[in-house]
DRENFIMAR-868666 format. One record per atom (N, C-alpha, C): x, y, z. Coordinates in steps of 0.2 Angstrom, whole numbers. Layout:
<site <X Y Z>>,
...
END
This chain:
<site <-545 1011 955>>,
<site <-551 1008 952>>,
<site <-557 1012 954>>,
<site <-560 1015 949>>,
<site <-566 1019 950>>,
<site <-572 1014 952>>,
<site <-576 1018 956>>,
<site <-582 1014 959>>,
<site <-588 1015 953>>,
<site <-591 1009 952>>,
<site <-597 1009 947>>,
<site <-602 1014 950>>,
<site <-605 1018 945>>,
<site <-610 1022 947>>,
<site <-617 1019 949>>,
<site <-619 1013 946>>,
<site <-625 1010 948>>,
<site <-625 1008 956>>,
<site <-619 1005 958>>,
<site <-618 1003 965>>,
<site <-619 1009 970>>,
<site <-615 1015 968>>,
<site <-616 1020 972>>,
<site <-623 1023 972>>,
<site <-626 1023 967>>,
<site <-633 1026 966>>,
<site <-638 1021 970>>,
<site <-637 1015 970>>,
<site <-641 1010 974>>,
<site <-640 1011 981>>,
<site <-633 1012 983>>,
<site <-632 1013 990>>,
<site <-635 1020 993>>,
<site <-635 1025 989>>,
<site <-638 1031 991>>,
<site <-645 1031 991>>,
<site <-648 1028 987>>,
<site <-656 1027 987>>,
<site <-658 1022 993>>,
<site <-654 1017 994>>,
<site <-655 1013 1000>>,
<site <-655 1017 1006>>,
<site <-650 1021 1007>>,
<site <-649 1025 1013>>,
<site <-655 1030 1014>>,
<site <-656 1033 1008>>,
<site <-662 1038 1009>>,
<site <-669 1034 1010>>,
<site <-670 1028 1008>>,
<site <-676 1024 1009>>,
<site <-676 1022 1016>>,
<site <-670 1020 1019>>,
<site <-670 1018 1026>>,
<site <-671 1024 1031>>,
<site <-668 1029 1029>>,
<site <-669 1035 1033>>,
<site <-676 1038 1033>>,
<site <-679 1038 1027>>,
<site <-686 1040 1027>>,
<site <-691 1036 1030>>,
<site <-689 1029 1030>>,
<site <-694 1024 1033>>,
<site <-693 1025 1041>>,
<site <-687 1026 1043>>,
<site <-686 1027 1051>>,
<site <-689 1034 1053>>,
<site <-689 1039 1049>>,
<site <-692 1045 1051>>,
<site <-699 1044 1051>>,
<site <-702 1041 1046>>,
<site <-709 1039 1047>>,
<site <-711 1035 1053>>,
<site <-707 1031 1055>>,
<site <-709 1027 1061>>,
<site <-709 1031 1067>>,
<site <-704 1036 1067>>,
<site <-703 1040 1073>>,
<site <-709 1045 1073>>,
<site <-711 1047 1068>>,
<site <-717 1052 1068>>,
<site <-723 1048 1070>>,
<site <-724 1041 1068>>,
<site <-730 1037 1070>>,
<site <-730 1036 1077>>,
<site <-724 1035 1080>>,
<site <-723 1033 1087>>,
<site <-725 1040 1091>>,
<site <-723 1045 1089>>,
<site <-724 1052 1092>>,
<site <-732 1053 1092>>,
<site <-735 1052 1086>>,
<site <-742 1053 1085>>,
<site <-746 1049 1089>>,
<site <-744 1042 1090>>,
<site <-748 1038 1094>>,
<site <-747 1039 1101>>,
<site <-741 1042 1103>>,
<site <-741 1044 1110>>,
<site <-745 1050 1112>>,
<site <-745 1055 1108>>,
<site <-749 1061 1109>>,
<site <-756 1059 1109>>,
<site <-758 1055 1104>>,
<site <-765 1053 1104>>,
<site <-768 1048 1109>>,
<site <-764 1043 1110>>,
<site <-767 1038 1115>>,
<site <-764 1038 1122>>,
<site <-757 1039 1122>>,
<site <-754 1038 1129>>,
<site <-754 1044 1133>>,
<site <-753 1050 1131>>,
<site <-753 1056 1135>>,
<site <-759 1058 1138>>,
<site <-765 1057 1134>>,
<site <-771 1059 1137>>,
<site <-774 1055 1143>>,
<site <-771 1050 1145>>,
<site <-773 1046 1150>>,
<site <-772 1050 1157>>,
<site <-777 1051 1161>>,
<site <-776 1055 1167>>,
<site <-771 1052 1172>>,
<site <-767 1056 1174>>,
<site <-761 1055 1179>>,
<site <-756 1051 1176>>,
<site <-757 1045 1173>>,
<site <-752 1041 1170>>,
<site <-749 1044 1164>>,
<site <-753 1047 1160>>,
<site <-751 1050 1154>>,
<site <-746 1056 1155>>,
<site <-748 1060 1160>>,
<site <-744 1066 1162>>,
<site <-737 1063 1165>>,
<site <-737 1058 1169>>,
<site <-731 1055 1172>>,
<site <-727 1053 1166>>,
<site <-729 1049 1162>>,
<site <-725 1046 1156>>,
<site <-723 1051 1152>>,
<site <-727 1057 1151>>,
<site <-724 1062 1147>>,
<site <-718 1066 1150>>,
<site <-719 1067 1156>>,
<site <-713 1070 1160>>,
<site <-707 1066 1160>>,
<site <-708 1059 1160>>,
<site <-702 1055 1160>>,
<site <-699 1054 1152>>,
<site <-703 1056 1148>>,
<site <-701 1056 1140>>,
<site <-700 1049 1139>>,
<site <-704 1045 1140>>,
<site <-704 1037 1139>>,
<site <-704 1036 1132>>,
<site <-707 1040 1128>>,
<site <-707 1039 1121>>,
<site <-700 1040 1117>>,
<site <-696 1044 1120>>,
<site <-690 1045 1118>>,
<site <-685 1039 1118>>,
<site <-687 1034 1122>>,
<site <-683 1028 1122>>,
<site <-683 1024 1116>>,
<site <-688 1026 1112>>,
<site <-689 1023 1105>>,
<site <-683 1025 1101>>,
<site <-680 1031 1102>>,
<site <-674 1033 1098>>,
<site <-668 1028 1098>>,
<site <-668 1025 1104>>,
<site <-662 1020 1104>>,
<site <-663 1014 1099>>,
<site <-669 1012 1099>>,
<site <-671 1006 1094>>,
<site <-670 1009 1087>>,
<site <-673 1015 1086>>,
<site <-673 1018 1079>>,
<site <-666 1019 1077>>,
<site <-661 1022 1081>>,
<site <-654 1023 1079>>,
<site <-651 1016 1078>>,
<site <-652 1011 1082>>,
<site <-649 1004 1080>>,
<site <-652 1002 1074>>,
<site <-658 1003 1072>>,
<site <-660 1001 1065>>,
<site <-657 1005 1060>>,
<site <-656 1011 1061>>,
<site <-653 1015 1056>>,
<site <-646 1013 1055>>,
<site <-642 1011 1060>>,
<site <-635 1009 1059>>,
<site <-635 1002 1056>>,
<site <-640 998 1057>>,
<site <-640 991 1054>>,
<site <-642 992 1047>>,
<site <-646 997 1045>>,
<site <-648 998 1038>>,
<site <-642 1001 1034>>,
<site <-639 1006 1037>>,
<site <-633 1009 1033>>,
<site <-628 1003 1032>>,
<site <-627 999 1037>>,
<site <-622 994 1037>>,
<site <-624 989 1031>>,
<site <-630 987 1031>>,
<site <-633 983 1026>>,
<site <-632 986 1019>>,
<site <-633 993 1019>>,
<site <-633 996 1012>>,
<site <-626 996 1010>>,
<site <-621 996 1014>>,
<site <-614 996 1012>>,
<site <-612 990 1008>>,
<site <-616 985 1008>>,
<site <-615 979 1004>>,
<site <-615 980 997>>,
<site <-618 986 995>>,
<site <-619 987 988>>,
<site <-612 990 985>>,
<site <-608 993 990>>,
<site <-602 996 988>>,
<site <-596 991 987>>,
<site <-592 992 982>>,
<site <-586 988 981>>,
<site <-581 989 987>>,
<site <-577 985 988>>,
<site <-572 985 993>>,
<site <-567 991 993>>,
<site <-566 993 987>>,
<site <-561 998 986>>,
<site <-564 1005 985>>,
<site <-570 1006 988>>,
<site <-573 1012 987>>,
<site <-570 1017 992>>,
<site <-569 1024 989>>,
<site <-566 1029 993>>,
<site <-570 1031 999>>,
<site <-566 1033 1004>>,
<site <-569 1035 1011>>,
<site <-575 1041 1010>>,
<site <-574 1045 1005>>,
<site <-578 1050 1004>>,
<site <-585 1048 1002>>,
<site <-585 1043 997>>,
<site <-591 1040 995>>,
<site <-595 1036 1001>>,
<site <-591 1033 1005>>,
<site <-594 1029 1010>>,
<site <-597 1033 1016>>,
<site <-594 1039 1016>>,
<site <-597 1044 1021>>,
<site <-603 1047 1019>>,
<site <-606 1046 1013>>,
<site <-612 1049 1011>>,
<site <-618 1047 1016>>,
<site <-618 1041 1018>>,
<site <-623 1039 1022>>,
<site <-623 1043 1029>>,
<site <-617 1045 1031>>,
<site <-617 1048 1038>>,
<site <-619 1056 1036>>,
<site <-617 1058 1031>>,
<site <-619 1065 1029>>,
<site <-627 1066 1029>>,
<site <-630 1060 1026>>,
<site <-637 1060 1025>>,
<site <-641 1059 1032>>,
<site <-638 1055 1036>>,
<site <-642 1052 1042>>,
<site <-640 1056 1048>>,
<site <-634 1059 1049>>,
<site <-632 1062 1055>>,
<site <-636 1068 1057>>,
<site <-639 1072 1053>>,
<site <-643 1078 1055>>,
<site <-649 1076 1058>>,
<site <-651 1070 1058>>,
<site <-658 1068 1060>>,
<site <-657 1068 1068>>,
END
């Protein structure tokens, strides 16, 4: 049973939108840390050396997984594994 094109297109667009939004959030967190957190004398350098901002990656990857799982709702149950792996091909290089 072939997969309907609108469902796959909606899936790919949702994955791209989620990935782009999370990249934007990561850039915003990095910018805010560089602008506001790291310039603080002593404490900013200490937090920078601990790479405390990188802990946000845990939350962002959890949201990415949640978003990709939610986007899979658009795919029919009998979708081939190749089409389902599109999300991983888009998101894993990040």
